[in-house]
C-alpha positions in Angstrom: 243.3 -19.6 288.4 240.5 -21.1 286.6 237.3 -22.0 287.8 236.3 -25.9 287.5 233.1 -26.6 284.9 229.9 -27.5 286.9 229.7 -31.0 287.3 226.2 -31.3 285.2 228.0 -29.7 281.9 231.1 -31.8 282.5 228.5 -35.0 282.2 226.7 -34.2 279.5 230.0 -33.4 277.4 231.2 -36.8 278.3 228.1 -38.6 277.5 227.8 -36.8 273.9 231.7 -36.6 273.1 231.2 -33.2 271.5 228.1 -32.2 273.7 226.0 -31.3 270.9 224.3 -33.4 268.0 223.2 -37.0 268.3 225.0 -39.8 269.6 227.6 -41.8 266.8 225.1 -44.7 266.6 222.4 -42.4 265.7 224.2 -40.5 263.1 225.3 -43.7 261.6 221.6 -45.5 261.4 220.7 -42.1 259.5 223.4 -42.6 257.0 222.6 -46.0 256.5 218.7 -45.2 256.1 218.8 -42.0 254.1 219.3 -43.8 250.6 216.2 -45.8 251.0 214.3 -42.5 251.8 215.5 -40.9 248.7 214.2 -43.9 246.6 211.2 -44.5 248.8 208.8 -41.9 247.0 209.6 -43.9 243.9 208.9 -47.0 244.9 205.9 -46.1 246.7 204.3 -44.4 243.5 205.5 -47.4 241.2 203.6 -50.0 243.9 200.5 -47.8 243.7 200.6 -47.0 240.0 202.4 -49.8 238.5 202.7 -53.0 240.5 199.4 -53.1 241.7 197.3 -52.4 238.7 199.4 -55.2 236.7 198.9 -57.8 239.6 195.1 -56.7 239.9 194.8 -57.2 236.0 196.1 -60.7 236.5 193.4 -61.4 238.9 190.8 -59.8 236.9 191.9 -62.1 233.6 190.9 -65.1 235.7 187.3 -64.0 236.4 184.4 -63.1 234.5 183.8 -59.5 234.9 181.2 -57.3 233.1 181.6 -53.5 232.3 177.9 -53.0 233.6 178.5 -54.9 237.0 182.4 -54.5 237.7 182.2 -55.4 241.2 180.4 -58.9 240.3 183.4 -61.5 239.7 182.6 -65.1 238.7 185.9 -67.3 238.8 186.7 -68.7 235.3 190.3 -69.8 235.7 192.2 -69.8 232.2 188.7 -69.9 230.5 189.5 -66.4 229.3 192.8 -66.9 228.0 191.1 -70.2 226.3 188.6 -68.2 224.6 191.2 -65.7 223.5 193.3 -68.3 222.0 190.3 -69.7 219.8 189.2 -66.5 218.7 190.4 -65.8 215.0 190.0 -62.3 215.3 192.7 -62.4 218.2 195.2 -63.9 215.7 194.3 -61.2 213.1 195.1 -58.6 215.7 198.3 -60.5 216.6 199.4 -60.8 212.8 198.5 -57.4 212.1 200.2 -55.9 215.2 203.5 -57.7 213.9 203.0 -56.4 210.5 202.5 -52.7 211.1 205.5 -53.1 213.7 207.7 -54.1 211.0 206.6 -51.8 208.6 207.0 -48.9 210.9 210.0 -49.9 212.8 212.3 -50.8 210.5 212.0 -47.8 208.0 211.9 -45.3 210.8 215.2 -46.6 212.6 217.1 -46.8 209.1 215.6 -42.9 208.2 216.3 -41.8 212.0 220.3 -43.3 211.6 220.7 -41.6 208.1 219.1 -38.2 209.3 221.3 -38.1 212.5 224.0 -38.8 210.3 223.4 -35.8 208.4 222.7 -33.6 211.6 226.1 -34.7 212.9 228.0 -32.8 209.9 228.8 -29.4 209.9 225.6 -27.7 208.3 224.3 -24.3 208.3 221.6 -23.6 210.8 222.2 -27.1 212.4 220.2 -26.1 215.7 217.1 -25.1 213.3 217.2 -28.4 211.7 217.7 -30.3 215.0 214.6 -28.5 216.3 212.7 -29.1 213.3 213.1 -33.0 213.1 211.2 -32.9 216.7 208.3 -31.2 215.9 206.2 -34.3 214.5 206.8 -35.8 217.6 205.4 -32.7 219.5 202.2 -32.8 217.3 199.2 -34.3 218.7 198.4 -38.2 217.7 195.0 -37.1 216.9 195.7 -33.9 214.6 198.5 -36.0 213.1 196.2 -39.3 212.4 193.7 -37.1 211.0 195.5 -35.0 208.6 197.2 -38.4 207.3 193.6 -39.8 207.3 192.7 -36.9 204.7 196.1 -37.3 202.6 195.1 -40.8 202.3 191.6 -40.4 201.3 190.2 -42.3 198.1 188.8 -39.6 196.1 190.1 -36.5 196.8 193.6 -37.5 198.8 196.8 -35.9 197.8 198.6 -39.3 197.8 196.2 -40.8 195.3 196.5 -37.4 193.2 200.3 -37.9 193.3 199.9 -41.7 192.3 197.7 -40.5 189.3 200.6 -38.6 187.7 202.4 -41.6 187.5 199.4 -43.2 185.7 198.1 -45.5 189.2 194.7 -45.5 189.9 193.1 -44.7 193.0 194.2 -46.8 196.1 191.7 -47.4 198.7 193.8 -47.0 201.7 191.2 -47.7 204.2 189.9 -50.7 202.8 192.6 -52.8 201.5 194.7 -54.9 204.0 198.2 -53.9 202.8 197.2 -50.4 201.7 195.7 -49.6 205.1 198.9 -51.1 207.1 201.2 -49.0 205.0 199.0 -45.7 205.8 198.9 -46.3 209.5 202.7 -47.5 209.5 203.7 -44.0 207.7 201.9 -41.9 210.5 204.2 -44.0 213.1 207.2 -43.3 210.7 206.6 -39.6 210.5 205.9 -39.0 214.2 209.1 -41.0 215.6 211.7 -40.6 213.2 213.0 -37.5 214.4 213.0 -38.2 217.9 215.0 -41.4 217.4 217.1 -39.3 215.0 217.8 -37.0 218.0 218.7 -40.1 220.2 221.1 -41.4 217.6 222.6 -37.8 217.2 223.4 -37.9 221.0 224.9 -41.1 220.6 227.1 -40.3 217.8 228.5 -37.1 219.5 229.7 -39.2 222.4 231.8 -41.2 220.2 235.6 -40.0 220.5 236.9 -37.9 217.7 239.9 -39.7 217.8 238.7 -42.9 216.5 237.5 -40.7 213.2 241.0 -39.3 213.2 242.6 -42.6 213.5 240.2 -43.9 210.6 241.0 -41.1 208.3 244.8 -41.4 208.5 244.3 -45.0 207.6 242.6 -43.9 204.3 239.1 -45.0 205.3 236.4 -43.2 203.2 233.2 -41.6 204.9 231.0 -44.8 204.5 233.7 -47.2 205.7 234.1 -44.7 208.9 230.2 -45.0 209.3 230.2 -48.8 209.0 233.3 -49.4 211.2 233.4 -46.4 213.6 229.9 -44.9 213.8 227.8 -48.1 213.9 229.8 -49.9 216.7 229.8 -46.8 219.0 226.0 -46.5 218.4 225.2 -50.4 219.3 223.9 -49.6 223.0 221.8 -46.6 221.4 220.4 -49.0 218.5 219.5 -51.5 221.0 217.6 -48.9 223.1 215.6 -47.4 220.2 214.8 -50.9 218.8 213.4 -52.2 222.3 211.5 -48.7 222.7 210.2 -49.4 219.4 209.1 -52.7 219.8 207.1 -51.8 222.8 205.6 -49.1 221.1 204.4 -51.1 218.4 203.1 -53.7 220.3 201.1 -51.1 222.0 200.1 -49.2 219.1 196.4 -47.7 219.5 195.9 -44.1 218.7 197.0 -44.3 214.9 194.8 -47.2 214.0 192.0 -45.9 216.2 191.5 -42.5 214.5 192.6 -43.5 211.1 188.9 -44.2 210.3 187.6 -43.8 213.7 186.6 -47.5 214.0 187.4 -49.8 216.9 187.3 -52.9 214.6 190.4 -51.7 212.5 188.7 -51.5 209.4 185.7 -53.7 207.6 187.5 -57.0 208.0 189.7 -55.8 211.0 192.5 -55.5 208.2 194.5 -53.0 210.5 193.1 -54.0 214.1 195.9 -54.0 216.4 196.3 -55.8 219.9 195.3 -52.3 221.5 192.3 -52.1 219.5 191.1 -55.7 220.0 191.6 -54.9 224.0 189.5 -52.0 223.5 186.8 -53.7 221.7 186.6 -56.4 224.2 186.5 -54.4 227.1 184.6 -51.1 226.3 182.5 -52.3 223.4 181.7 -55.9 224.2 181.9 -55.2 228.0 184.0 -58.2 228.6 186.5 -56.7 231.2 188.0 -60.3 232.1 188.7 -61.1 228.5 190.2 -57.5 228.1 192.3 -57.9 231.2 193.4 -61.4 229.7 194.6 -59.6 226.4 196.6 -56.9 228.4 198.4 -59.5 229.9 199.0 -61.5 226.5 200.7 -58.2 225.4 202.7 -58.0 228.4 204.0 -61.5 228.2 204.8 -60.8 224.2 206.6 -57.7 225.2 208.7 -59.5 227.5 209.4 -62.2 225.1 210.3 -59.8 222.5 212.6 -57.6 224.9 214.1 -61.0 226.0 214.8 -62.3 222.3 216.5 -59.3 221.3 218.6 -59.1 224.6 219.8 -62.6 223.7 220.5 -61.6 220.2 222.8 -58.9 221.2 224.3 -60.9 223.8 225.2 -63.7 221.5 226.7 -61.2 219.1 228.7 -59.5 221.7 230.2 -63.0 222.7 231.2 -63.9 219.1 232.9 -60.4 218.5 234.9 -61.1 221.9 236.0 -64.4 220.7 237.1 -63.0 217.4 
C-alpha cells in the first residue's frame, strides 16, 4: 500500500504544473524578450557612437563654435550653411570630390571585375594570386601614399622617367589640376581594386554552374557567357560595390592629405576634397560650427547619391521585368 504524498508537495506541484521551473507566462515573456536582448548591445553602441554624434553635429552646425572655446555656442541658425554655399572653395572641393571619385571609382570597379574573372578561371597557384590582390588593401594608407608621392615626383619620380622614354616632358603631378587628380586617383585605384575583385570573385562563385553549361550547349562564346550570365548574376554585387565606392569617394581624406602634406589640397586647391575642406575649416581655421555644417552636407550628399543609384537600379529592374 502506497503512502499519500504530503499536502504541501502536492499543492506546489499543482501550482507549477511540473513542480520545477518558472510558470508558463514567465517562459513566454522570456521568449518574446530574448530577441530584443540579443540586439540591444548593437543598438546601444549605435545610439552612443553613431546616432548621438550625428544629431549633435547637426546641433553644432546651427551655432558659432570655435575650437579654442568649444563650450561657448552662439546661435546662428542656417548662417553656417549660407556662408558655406557662398564660399568658392567649397564648390571647388565639391567639384574635386566628384572628379576624383569618377576617376577612381570607374577604373577601379572595371579592373576589379576583369581581375575577378581571371581569378575565377582554373589557374595554377590560384590561392597565391587571390591572396596577393588583397595586399594593397592591407597596406597602410600613409605608407602607400608616401610611396606614390615619390613615384609621381617631378624631378626624380619613376613615372616621369618612364614618360621621358616616350618623349613626353616631365609632368608636375602636384601642381597641375588634372595631373594631381590623376595621381591621387591612382592611389585609390591601387588600394581598392583587389578588395573589390575578391568581392566580385565571391559573387561569381555563387552563380550556378548549370547556367554556364546551358549557355555553352547553346554555343555561346566565353564573352557572351560573361555578358549574359556573369554580369546579370553579379548585379547585386555590382550595386553594393558601387554604393560603397561612392561613399568612400565622398569621404576621401587620407590620400589627398598625405600626397603633398597640405590641408589645402595643393597651391590652388586643385585636389582638395570635401574631407580636406572640412578638416581645414575645423582644425585649420578653428570654425567647428562650419565644419559640422560641411559634415552634414557630405552626409546629405551621400544620401542623394545612394538614393539616385537605388532609383536607377529599381527602374532598370522594372524595365527588365516588363520585358
